[in-house]
C-alpha positions in Angstrom: 84.0 24.4 154.5 81.8 22.8 157.1 83.7 21.1 160.0 82.1 17.8 158.9 84.3 17.7 155.8 87.6 18.5 157.5 90.4 16.0 158.4 89.8 12.3 157.7 86.5 12.9 156.0 88.0 15.4 153.6 90.8 12.9 152.7 88.2 10.2 152.1 86.2 12.4 149.7 89.4 13.4 147.9 90.3 9.7 147.6 86.9 8.7 146.3 86.5 11.7 144.0 90.1 12.4 142.7 90.8 15.0 140.1 91.5 13.7 136.5 95.3 14.4 136.8 95.6 12.2 139.9 93.5 9.5 138.2 95.8 9.5 135.2 98.9 9.4 137.4 97.6 6.4 139.3 96.7 4.7 136.0 100.2 5.4 134.6 101.9 4.1 137.7 99.8 0.9 137.8 100.5 0.3 134.1 104.3 0.8 134.5 104.7 -2.4 136.6 106.9 -0.4 139.1 104.2 -0.2 141.8 104.3 -3.3 144.1 100.9 -3.5 145.7 101.8 -6.3 148.1 105.0 -4.4 149.3 103.2 -1.1 149.6 100.4 -2.5 151.8 102.8 -4.6 153.8 105.5 -2.0 154.3 103.0 0.7 155.3 100.4 -1.1 157.6 99.0 2.2 158.9 97.2 2.9 155.6 93.4 2.9 156.4 91.3 0.0 154.9 89.5 2.3 152.4 92.8 3.6 150.9 94.2 0.1 150.7 91.6 -0.8 148.1 93.4 1.3 145.5 96.9 1.7 146.8 98.2 3.5 143.6 95.6 6.2 144.2 96.6 6.5 147.8 100.3 6.8 146.7 99.5 9.6 144.3 97.3 11.6 146.6 99.0 11.1 149.9 101.8 8.5 149.9 104.4 10.2 147.7 104.1 13.5 149.7 104.8 11.4 152.8 107.8 9.8 151.1 106.3 6.3 151.2 108.1 3.8 149.0 106.0 2.2 146.1 108.5 -0.7 145.9 111.7 -1.8 147.7 113.9 0.0 145.1 112.3 3.4 144.9 112.4 6.2 147.5 110.7 9.5 146.5 112.8 11.5 148.9 116.1 9.9 147.8 115.2 10.3 144.2 114.9 14.1 144.7 118.1 14.4 146.9 120.3 12.2 144.7 119.4 14.1 141.5 120.4 17.7 142.0 118.1 18.9 139.1 115.0 17.3 140.7 115.0 18.7 144.2 111.7 20.5 143.6 110.1 17.6 141.7 106.4 17.2 142.6 105.9 13.6 141.2 109.1 11.6 141.5 107.8 8.2 140.5 106.1 9.6 137.4 109.3 11.3 136.4 111.2 8.1 136.9 108.7 6.1 134.8 108.9 8.7 132.0 112.6 9.7 132.0 114.6 8.5 135.0 114.6 4.8 134.4 115.9 5.3 130.8 118.5 7.8 132.1 119.7 5.3 134.8 119.1 7.8 137.6 119.6 6.6 141.2 116.2 5.9 142.7 117.0 5.1 146.4 119.7 5.3 149.0 120.2 2.6 151.7 119.3 3.7 155.2 122.2 5.4 156.9 124.2 5.9 153.7 126.3 9.1 153.8 126.2 11.6 151.0 129.6 10.5 149.7 129.1 6.9 148.6 132.5 6.9 146.8 134.2 6.3 150.2 132.4 3.0 150.6 133.8 1.0 147.7 132.9 -2.6 147.7 135.8 -4.7 146.4 135.5 -6.4 143.0 136.1 -10.1 143.7 137.5 -12.6 141.2 139.0 -16.1 141.6 142.6 -15.9 142.7 145.0 -16.4 139.9 146.9 -19.7 140.0 145.0 -20.8 143.0 145.5 -24.4 144.2 142.8 -26.9 143.7 139.9 -26.1 146.1 139.3 -28.1 149.2 136.0 -30.0 149.4 134.5 -27.5 151.8 134.7 -23.8 152.5 134.3 -21.9 155.8 133.1 -18.3 155.5 133.6 -16.0 158.5 132.4 -12.4 158.8 134.0 -10.3 161.5 132.7 -6.9 162.7 134.1 -7.4 166.2 137.8 -8.3 166.0 137.9 -9.5 169.6 135.9 -12.7 168.7 138.4 -13.9 166.1 140.4 -16.0 168.5 137.3 -17.9 169.6 136.3 -18.6 166.0 139.8 -19.6 165.0 139.9 -22.1 167.8 136.7 -23.7 166.6 137.9 -23.9 163.0 141.2 -25.6 164.1 139.4 -28.0 166.5 137.1 -29.2 163.8 140.1 -30.6 161.8 138.2 -30.2 158.6 139.8 -29.9 155.2 138.6 -26.5 154.1 139.3 -23.2 152.4 138.9 -20.2 154.6 137.3 -16.9 153.5 137.1 -14.0 156.0 135.3 -10.8 155.4 135.9 -8.1 157.9 134.4 -4.6 158.4 136.9 -1.9 157.4 138.0 -0.1 160.6 141.4 1.2 159.7 144.3 0.3 161.8 142.2 -2.1 163.9 141.4 -4.0 160.7 145.1 -4.0 159.7 146.0 -5.8 162.9 143.1 -8.3 162.5 144.2 -9.2 159.0 147.7 -9.8 160.2 146.4 -12.2 162.9 144.2 -14.1 160.5 146.9 -14.6 157.9 149.5 -15.5 160.5 147.3 -18.4 161.7 145.8 -19.3 158.3 148.3 -18.3 155.6 146.1 -19.4 152.7 143.0 -17.6 153.9 141.4 -15.1 151.6 140.7 -12.0 153.7 138.4 -9.3 152.2 137.8 -5.9 153.7 134.2 -4.7 153.4 132.2 -1.6 154.4 129.9 -1.9 157.3 127.0 -2.6 155.0 124.4 -5.3 155.2 125.7 -6.9 158.4 127.1 -10.4 157.7 124.6 -11.0 154.9 125.8 -8.7 152.2 129.5 -9.8 152.5 128.4 -13.4 152.1 126.1 -12.6 149.2 129.0 -10.7 147.6 131.2 -13.9 147.8 128.3 -16.0 146.3 127.7 -13.6 143.4 131.4 -13.5 142.6 131.4 -17.3 142.1 134.0 -17.9 144.8 131.9 -20.5 146.6 130.8 -22.4 143.6 133.5 -25.2 143.7 132.6 -26.5 147.1 130.4 -29.5 148.2 129.2 -27.5 151.2 129.9 -24.1 152.8 129.8 -23.2 156.4 128.7 -19.6 157.1 129.5 -18.1 160.6 130.1 -14.7 161.9 131.3 -12.9 165.0 127.9 -11.7 166.2 127.7 -10.0 169.6 123.9 -9.2 169.5 124.2 -6.2 171.8 120.3 -6.2 172.1 120.5 -9.6 173.8 121.9 -10.3 177.3 123.0 -13.7 176.1 124.5 -12.5 172.9 128.0 -14.0 173.4 126.6 -17.3 174.7 124.2 -17.5 171.7 127.1 -17.0 169.3 129.1 -19.8 170.9 126.2 -22.1 170.8 125.6 -21.4 167.1 129.2 -22.0 166.2 129.7 -25.1 168.4 126.7 -26.6 166.6 128.4 -26.2 163.2 132.1 -26.7 164.0 132.3 -29.1 167.0 135.7 -30.8 167.8 136.9 -33.6 165.5 135.7 -36.0 164.4 132.1 -34.8 165.0 132.2 -32.1 162.4 133.2 -34.5 159.6 130.7 -37.1 160.8 127.8 -34.6 160.8 128.9 -33.2 157.5 128.9 -36.6 155.9 125.4 -37.3 157.2 124.3 -33.8 156.0 125.6 -34.4 152.5 124.1 -37.9 152.4 120.6 -36.5 153.2 119.2 -35.5 149.9 116.2 -33.8 151.7 118.4 -31.4 153.8 119.2 -28.0 152.5 120.8 -26.3 155.6 122.2 -27.5 158.8 122.0 -25.3 161.9 122.8 -25.6 165.6 120.3 -27.3 167.9 117.1 -25.3 168.5 117.9 -22.7 165.9 115.0 -23.2 163.5 112.5 -20.5 164.5 108.9 -21.2 163.4 106.6 -19.0 165.6 104.7 -16.4 163.6 105.9 -13.7 166.0 109.3 -14.0 164.5 108.1 -12.3 161.3 108.5 -8.9 163.0 108.5 -6.1 160.5 109.9 -8.3 157.7 107.0 -10.0 155.9 106.7 -7.5 153.1 110.4 -7.3 152.4 110.8 -11.1 152.6 108.1 -11.5 150.0 109.7 -8.9 147.8 113.1 -10.8 148.0 111.6 -14.1 147.3 109.7 -12.7 144.3 113.1 -12.4 142.6 113.3 -16.2 142.4 109.6 -16.6 141.9 108.8 -18.1 145.3 105.5 -17.3 146.8 105.8 -17.7 150.5 103.0 -18.9 152.7 103.2 -16.6 155.8 102.0 -19.5 158.0 104.9 -21.7 157.0 107.6 -19.5 158.5 110.7 -21.5 159.5 114.2 -20.0 159.3 117.7 -20.4 160.6 118.0 -17.9 163.5 121.3 -16.2 163.8 122.2 -16.7 160.1 124.9 -19.3 160.8 124.6 -22.6 158.9 126.1 -25.2 156.6 124.5 -25.1 153.1 124.7 -27.0 149.9 125.4 -25.7 146.3 121.7 -25.5 145.2 121.0 -23.2 148.1 124.0 -21.1 147.1 122.6 -20.9 143.5 119.2 -19.7 144.8 121.0 -17.0 146.8 122.8 -16.0 143.6 119.4 -16.0 141.8 118.2 -13.2 144.2 120.6 -11.0 142.3 121.2 -8.8 145.3 123.7 -6.0 145.2 125.1 -3.5 147.6 122.2 -1.2 146.7 119.8 -3.6 148.2 121.3 -3.5 151.7 121.5 -0.8 154.3 124.6 0.6 155.8 124.6 -0.4 159.5 122.5 1.9 161.6 121.8 -0.4 164.6 118.4 -1.6 163.5 117.4 -4.9 165.1 114.5 -5.6 162.6 113.1 -4.6 159.3 116.2 -4.6 157.1 117.2 -6.6 154.0 119.5 -8.7 156.2 116.6 -9.7 158.4 114.4 -10.4 155.4 117.1 -12.6 153.9 117.4 -14.6 157.1 113.7 -15.4 157.0 113.8 -16.2 153.2 116.2 -19.1 153.7 113.5 -21.5 155.0 111.3 -20.8 152.0 114.2 -21.3 149.6 114.9 -24.7 151.2 111.2 -25.7 151.0 111.1 -24.6 147.3 113.4 -27.5 146.5 111.4 -30.0 148.6 114.1 -29.8 151.3 114.3 -28.8 155.0 116.6 -27.4 157.7 118.3 -30.0 159.9 119.4 -29.3 163.4 122.8 -30.5 164.6 121.6 -33.2 167.1 119.6 -35.0 164.4 122.9 -35.5 162.5 124.4 -37.4 165.3 121.8 -40.1 164.8 121.5 -42.4 161.8 119.1 -40.5 159.5 115.6 -41.8 159.7 114.1 -43.3 156.5 111.7 -40.9 154.9 108.9 -43.5 155.3 109.6 -44.3 158.9 106.6 -42.3 160.2 104.1 -44.0 158.0 105.4 -47.5 157.7 104.9 -47.3 153.9 107.4 -48.8 151.5 110.0 -46.3 150.2 109.1 -45.0 146.8 110.6 -46.9 143.9 113.2 -44.8 142.1 113.6 -45.2 138.4 116.6 -43.5 136.9 116.4 -42.3 133.3 118.0 -44.7 130.7 118.4 -41.9 128.2 118.0 -38.1 128.3 117.5 -35.8 125.3 117.1 -32.0 125.1 115.6 -30.0 122.4 118.2 -27.7 120.8 117.7 -24.5 118.8 120.3 -23.9 116.0 119.2 -20.2 115.7 122.0 -18.1 117.1 123.8 -17.0 113.9 123.2 -14.6 111.1 121.1 -15.6 108.1 120.0 -13.8 104.9 116.4 -14.5 105.7 116.6 -13.0 109.2 118.4 -10.0 107.9 115.4 -9.4 105.6 112.7 -10.2 108.1 114.1 -8.6 111.2 116.8 -6.2 110.1 120.5 -6.5 109.2 122.6 -8.5 111.6 119.7 -10.0 113.5 120.0 -13.0 115.7 117.7 -13.9 118.5 120.2 -12.5 121.0 118.8 -9.1 120.1 115.3 -10.1 121.3 116.7 -11.8 124.4 118.6 -8.7 125.5 115.6 -6.4 124.7 113.1 -8.2 127.0 111.7 -6.2 129.8 110.0 -7.2 133.1 106.2 -7.4 133.2 105.7 -7.5 136.9 107.7 -6.9 140.1 110.4 -9.6 140.5 110.2 -10.6 136.8 113.8 -11.6 136.0 114.0 -10.3 132.5 116.1 -10.0 130.5 117.3 -13.5 131.1 120.9 -13.5 129.9 123.6 -16.2 129.3 126.8 -16.7 131.3 129.8 -18.7 130.6 129.1 -19.5 127.0 128.1 -15.9 126.4 126.3 -14.5 123.3 127.7 -17.2 121.1 127.6 -17.7 117.3 126.8 -21.3 116.4 128.7 -21.1 113.2 131.8 -21.4 115.4 131.7 -25.1 115.6 133.8 -25.2 118.8 130.8 -23.7 120.6 128.9 -26.9 119.9 131.6 -28.8 121.6 131.5 -26.6 124.6 127.7 -27.0 124.8 128.1 -30.8 124.6 130.6 -30.8 127.4 128.1 -28.9 129.6 125.3 -31.3 128.6 127.4 -34.3 129.6 127.9 -32.6 133.0 124.1 -32.4 133.3 123.7 -36.0 132.3 122.1 -35.2 129.0 122.9 -37.9 126.4 121.9 -36.1 123.1 120.6 -33.0 121.6 117.4 -33.2 119.5 118.1 -30.4 117.0 115.3 -28.6 115.3 115.5 -29.2 111.5 114.0 -26.3 109.5 113.1 -27.5 106.0 110.5 -25.8 103.8 109.8 -27.8 100.7 113.5 -28.1 99.8 114.5 -24.8 101.4 116.6 -25.3 104.6 117.0 -22.6 107.2 119.3 -22.4 110.2 121.3 -25.4 108.9 124.8 -23.7 109.1 125.6 -25.0 112.6 125.1 -28.6 111.8 126.6 -28.4 108.4 129.7 -27.0 110.1 129.6 -29.9 112.5 129.7 -32.4 109.7 133.0 -30.9 108.6 134.5 -31.2 112.1 134.4 -34.9 113.0 136.6 -34.2 116.1 133.8 -32.2 117.8 131.9 -34.5 120.2 128.3 -33.4 119.7 125.7 -36.2 120.0 122.5 -35.3 118.2 119.5 -36.3 116.2 116.9 -34.2 114.3 113.4 -33.0 114.8 111.6 -31.7 111.7 110.1 -28.4 113.0 107.3 -28.4 110.4 105.4 -25.3 111.2 105.2 -22.0 109.3 107.4 -19.1 110.5 105.3 -16.2 111.6 106.2 -12.8 112.9 104.7 -13.4 116.3 106.8 -16.6 116.8 103.9 -19.0 117.7 103.6 -20.7 114.3 99.8 -20.3 114.6 98.9 -16.7 113.8 100.3 -13.4 112.5 102.2 -12.5 109.3 103.6 -15.5 107.6 107.4 -15.2 106.8 107.8 -18.6 105.2 105.0 -21.2 104.9 105.3 -24.9 105.6 103.8 -26.8 102.7 103.4 -30.5 101.8 103.6 -30.9 98.0 103.4 -34.3 96.4 106.7 -36.2 96.9 108.0 -34.0 99.7 108.8 -37.1 101.8 111.6 -38.3 99.5 113.2 -34.8 99.5 112.9 -34.5 103.2 114.4 -38.0 103.8 117.3 -37.1 101.5 117.9 -33.8 103.4 118.2 -35.8 106.6 120.1 -38.8 105.4 123.5 -37.0 105.3 123.2 -36.3 109.0 122.1 -39.8 109.8 125.3 -41.1 108.2 127.4 -39.2 110.7 128.7 -41.4 113.5 127.5 -38.8 116.1 123.9 -39.2 114.9 122.2 -41.0 117.8 120.6 -44.5 117.8 119.2 -44.6 121.3 118.0 -48.3 120.8 121.5 -49.2 119.6 120.3 -49.9 116.0 118.0 -47.3 114.4 118.7 -43.7 113.8 116.0 -41.5 115.5 113.9 -38.8 113.8 111.1 -36.7 115.3 108.3 -34.8 113.7 107.1 -31.7 115.6 103.6 -31.4 114.3 102.6 -34.5 112.4 99.0 -33.7 112.4 99.6 -30.8 110.1 100.5 -33.1 107.3 97.5 -33.8 104.9 97.9 -37.6 105.3 100.1 -38.4 108.2 99.9 -42.2 107.8 100.8 -42.1 104.1 103.6 -39.5 104.6 105.2 -41.6 107.5 105.1 -44.7 105.3 106.7 -42.8 102.4 109.4 -41.4 104.7 110.3 -44.9 106.1 110.5 -46.3 102.6 112.6 -43.4 101.4 115.2 -44.0 104.1 115.3 -47.7 103.2 115.9 -46.7 99.6 118.7 -44.4 100.6 120.4 -47.2 102.5 119.7 -45.8 105.9 117.4 -48.7 106.9 114.8 -48.6 109.6 114.4 -45.4 111.5 113.0 -44.9 115.0 110.3 -42.3 114.3 108.7 -40.1 117.0 106.3 -37.2 117.3 105.8 -34.3 119.7 102.5 -34.5 121.6 101.4 -31.0 120.7 98.8 -29.2 122.9 96.5 -28.4 120.0 95.0 -30.9 117.5 96.4 -30.8 114.0 94.5 -30.8 110.7 94.6 -34.6 110.4 93.9 -37.4 112.9 96.9 -39.6 113.9 96.6 -43.4 114.2 97.6 -44.5 117.7 100.4 -46.8 116.4 101.7 -44.5 113.7 104.9 -43.5 115.6 107.3 -45.6 117.7 107.1 -43.0 120.5 105.7 -39.6 121.4 107.3 -36.8 123.3 105.8 -34.8 126.2 106.9 -31.3 125.7 106.0 -29.1 128.6 104.2 -26.8 128.9 102.2 -28.1 125.9 99.2 -30.0 127.3 100.1 -29.5 130.9 98.3 -26.2 131.7 94.6 -26.4 132.7 92.2 -23.4 133.1 92.6 -23.5 136.9 96.4 -23.0 136.7 96.4 -19.4 135.4 97.6 -16.6 137.7 97.0 -13.8 135.2 95.1 -13.6 131.9 93.1 -16.8 132.3 89.7 -17.6 133.7 88.9 -15.7 137.0 90.0 -17.5 140.1 91.1 -16.8 143.7 94.8 -16.2 143.4 97.4 -17.5 145.9 99.3 -15.0 148.1 102.3 -13.6 146.2 100.8 -14.2 142.8 102.4 -11.9 140.2 100.6 -8.7 139.4 101.5 -7.7 135.9 101.4 -4.1 134.6 98.0 -3.2 133.2 99.3 -3.1 129.6 100.2 -6.9 129.9 98.0 -8.9 127.5 99.6 -12.3 127.9 99.1 -15.3 130.2 100.8 -16.2 133.4 100.4 -19.7 134.8 101.7 -21.6 137.8 104.9 -23.6 137.3 104.0 -25.6 140.4 100.7 -26.6 138.9 102.5 -27.8 135.7 104.7 -30.0 138.0 101.6 -31.4 139.7 100.0 -32.1 136.3 103.1 -33.7 134.9 103.3 -36.1 138.0 99.6 -36.9 138.2 98.9 -40.6 137.8 95.5 -40.1 136.3 96.6 -37.8 133.4 95.6 -39.2 130.0 98.9 -40.4 128.4 99.7 -42.8 125.6 101.8 -45.8 126.6 104.7 -44.9 124.3 105.1 -41.4 125.7 108.5 -40.1 126.8 108.1 -38.0 130.0 109.1 -34.4 129.6 110.4 -31.6 131.8 111.1 -27.9 131.4 113.5 -25.7 133.4 111.3 -22.6 132.8 109.0 -21.0 130.3 108.8 -17.3 129.5 108.7 -16.0 126.0 108.7 -12.3 126.9 111.8 -11.9 124.6 109.7 -12.9 121.6 106.2 -11.6 122.5 106.6 -8.7 125.0 103.4 -7.9 126.7 101.7 -10.8 124.9 104.0 -13.3 126.6 103.1 -16.7 128.1 105.0 -17.1 131.4 105.3 -20.0 133.8 105.7 -18.3 137.2 107.5 -20.2 140.0 110.3 -21.7 137.9 113.7 -21.8 139.5 116.4 -24.5 140.1 114.9 -25.6 143.4 111.5 -26.3 141.8 113.2 -28.0 138.9 114.9 -30.3 141.4 111.6 -31.3 142.9 110.2 -32.0 139.4 113.1 -34.3 138.6 112.8 -36.3 141.8 109.0 -36.6 141.2 109.6 -38.0 137.8 112.0 -40.6 139.1 109.4 -41.7 141.7 106.2 -41.5 139.6 106.8 -41.2 135.9 110.0 -42.7 134.5 109.0 -46.3 135.1 106.2 -45.9 132.6 108.0 -43.6 130.2 109.0 -45.0 126.8 112.2 -47.0 127.5 112.6 -45.0 130.7 113.6 -42.0 128.8 113.4 -38.3 129.6 113.0 -35.2 127.4 114.1 -31.7 128.4 112.5 -28.6 126.8 115.0 -27.2 126.1 118.7 -26.7 126.1 119.0 -23.2 124.6 115.6 -21.7 123.9 116.7 -18.3 125.3 113.8 -16.5 123.6 111.5 -18.7 125.7 113.7 -18.8 128.7 113.6 -22.6 128.4 117.4 -23.0 128.7 119.6 -25.3 130.7 122.7 -23.4 129.7 124.4 -21.3 132.4 122.6 -18.0 133.1 123.6 -14.8 134.8 120.9 -15.3 137.4 121.6 -18.9 138.4 125.0 -19.8 136.9 125.2 -23.6 136.3 122.6 -24.5 138.8 120.2 -26.2 136.4 123.1 -28.2 134.9 124.5 -29.2 138.3 121.0 -30.0 139.7 120.3 -32.4 136.8 123.8 -33.8 136.9 123.5 -34.7 140.6 120.1 -36.2 140.0 121.3 -38.3 137.1 124.3 -39.6 139.1 
């Protein structure tokens, strides 16, 4: 071969003219959704510009042989070494896609991990049995260097703060035995947990968060015994960090009260410890983006601002977002002395973006010694008018139980939990399946479950459930839960009904696909529908938000052949049945119905996000071409659905110039993702998490609720798990949505 075509030139020709087998491998890898382009380019900056255009092709031709990682959780070399039957494997990632993922084979090994991982057991943590009532605050200490314990203990004692103490310490044999004895001698009620030297101080803290041990507290102080051997001033830096968080009494309590009173503050750090210069990214940008993708935050690299030293006070919402990262021991490296480029360093930088996602910021200690400035003090503008909601409703799906029809249509024993658990991620960081926690995979024919749901709804500040009523020309479906409720008057479950008048179709959207049961409107249907609803309206738990009239909602009134005549007939039918006047509402659907609706036909309308709040410029995938923001999701090539920006939906919902009728109830959604129902044809709102939900709630109070019908708010939804529109506790975020809304309502 001529010398001209050796070395780099030969590699370039091979890249531009790959063989068919390599092209197929690159296509298969791209289609799998397991190749993270942003991570690959960021983690391997030495890849030449030409090769960065098609990174999957570079990986197949050159990267895999060099053991480059295609995503943070797959290592070609580790995949071979950890699976004894695959040591000579030529294409590890393709094997994992075809076989290894389904076989649950290990795909990577943290840096520095020894061959025998069994010796590094991470303890399983559970709440202590018969533990006393928790203190208002928790202090969490991680100790790798036992010699700094006395200094930390003195700071804790000097703060005079009512707290519960958690101490994680690196397991070092007899030295750790002596340390544990010292800790418990001084703090008899402290919970001391031995941990492997794994993930620095971050993984032990995350382990406590994930176990739910820090959930009861109003605020948590995280400190650790860092020595920072790479810095000359390591000990002085540690003391400054701790002194800024636990100063002598009464300063700690004073600062803590101001911190909790500041709704815009997410974290509190020592003075001068918010690092903002871009040079502090180091080698952590790609890994930080990969971490934040797990909670659907798209970081702006220019907006870096993080708590240096990883010591801070933080609030429950921030703890919930940390839980939402769903980090495990496999995401962290065993300690190998690295001063940059680890998961712990990426986590440190992610904290500022987590705070910003909730519309919050990091406060430094000295600012808490002053009376907090008014948010409007820099502009001189009047503070925004806050309008609290007078009444909050949430849509409720009575689906989760067996029915004969679902057995026929979907298979014996079917409930939607089967679809929920079968959902699979469509892009890196896609948190599917989204699974319940606390209430579990419940059966709504157990009426006590409805009582448990109502108790959680009260905690969230939700006044009533708007339950979908499925009625097809005299044939009711999914009515067993509410019929059971009528027989249990002691179960406190405030509700009213929404007639979900759309045909059931196999693709779940009510608009297309095979019809399972059709919604029809024969002559006289109004009287039969009114009679089917009247028995519920007579129940004392049926809601009358205006204090007089029972409320009823029609989901798609425009599908009725003559909406005005049908509404008049329904009203008269309820009068004839002795119900009297009914407050009648309609959902403002995103598509026009078959029939026009007079403006004054209904007492109110309901905004039901995302319907009507997504514009062509809001799509991140599947919509009209546009320049995408950094960090936008890159779905697998087989994805045929739509991904739009949750942040854009918030902006549209809060826009003052949006065309809205005067009797509209403002709406909000915690999330939207119907992957469980539609798979690769799903519609997904990217960017939804409890922090963003918090910002939406506060924006509504400032900009929308004053003009909402009777200052009401509607939530879509309480338990639409198949659409990931669920306020109920989840495995990813626990009770964060409930607590966020409850705090806002209070």
